[in-house]
C-alpha positions in Angstrom: 0.0 -0.1 0.2 2.7 2.6 0.9 4.4 1.6 -2.4 1.1 2.5 -4.5 0.5 6.0 -2.3 4.2 6.7 -2.5 4.2 6.3 -6.4 1.3 8.7 -7.1 3.2 11.3 -4.5 0.3 11.1 -1.9 3.3 10.3 1.0 5.1 13.3 0.7 2.0 15.5 0.8 1.2 13.8 4.2 4.7 14.4 5.5 4.5 17.8 4.6 1.3 18.3 6.3 2.8 16.7 9.5 5.3 19.8 9.4 3.1 22.3 8.8 0.1 21.7 11.1 2.4 21.1 14.1 3.5 25.1 14.5 -0.4 26.1 14.7 -0.5 23.7 17.8 2.8 25.5 19.4 0.9 28.8 19.2 -2.0 27.5 20.9 -0.5 25.7 23.6 2.1 28.5 24.1 -0.5 31.0 24.4 -2.7 28.9 26.7 0.0 27.3 29.0 3.1 29.7 28.9 2.0 33.3 28.2 -1.8 33.3 29.9 -1.5 30.7 31.9 -5.0 29.1 31.3 -6.6 32.7 32.4 -8.7 33.7 29.5 -11.0 35.8 31.6 -10.0 39.1 30.3 -10.4 37.9 26.6 -13.1 40.1 25.0 -15.7 38.7 22.9 -14.8 40.7 19.9 -11.2 39.0 19.6 -12.3 35.8 18.1 -12.8 37.7 14.7 -9.5 39.3 14.5 -6.0 37.7 13.7 -2.9 37.4 16.1 0.1 38.9 14.1 2.3 37.0 16.2 1.0 34.0 15.9 0.6 34.1 12.2 4.2 35.0 11.9 5.4 32.2 14.2 3.4 29.7 12.3 5.2 30.6 9.1 8.3 30.9 10.6 7.8 27.5 12.1 6.4 26.0 9.1 9.5 27.2 6.9 12.1 25.8 9.6 10.5 22.7 9.2 9.9 22.3 5.7 13.5 23.6 5.1 15.1 21.2 7.4 13.1 18.4 5.5 14.1 19.1 1.8 17.4 20.0 3.0 18.0 16.3 5.0 19.9 18.5 7.7 17.9 18.4 11.0 19.1 19.1 14.5 16.5 16.6 16.4 16.3 14.1 13.1 12.5 15.1 13.2 11.6 18.2 11.3 8.3 18.2 12.9 9.7 18.7 16.1 11.8 21.8 14.9 8.8 23.5 13.8 6.9 23.1 16.9 9.9 24.1 18.7 10.9 27.1 16.5 7.4 28.4 16.5 6.6 27.9 19.9 9.8 29.9 20.7 9.2 32.5 18.1 5.7 33.3 19.0 6.8 33.5 23.2 9.6 35.6 22.1 7.5 38.0 20.0 4.6 38.5 22.5 7.2 39.1 25.2 8.5 42.2 22.7 5.1 43.2 22.5 4.3 43.0 25.7 6.8 45.4 26.5 5.9 47.8 23.8 2.5 47.6 25.0 1.5 47.0 21.2 -1.8 45.7 20.6 -1.6 41.9 19.0 -4.8 42.3 16.9 -4.7 42.7 13.4 -7.8 44.9 13.2 -6.5 47.1 15.9 -2.7 47.2 14.6 -4.3 48.1 10.9 -5.9 50.8 12.1 -3.0 52.3 13.7 -1.3 52.6 10.7 -3.9 54.6 8.9 
């Protein structure tokens, strides 16, 4: 079965998805367990309709790191999925600390309004 799937290129797509999806989980887990420490009591009701720029950037960086490790066959841990997860988690944590130290807004709509 694996040979048939590998012949048509499906397994490569599954591997790529296995590298792209973990950074999304990394951002959620870092936000919930590390940054907010399971306290979402101050989250506004309208915050669900906007985009967190730091989270989006961390997901893109994590996916880029994982994919580059996969395609260049150079890996620190041997598993590009772990590297994409860790790089997204660290990037998001650092970006949120910098944002908090400068008292910037983390949501796309409000940040875009400041640019106008």
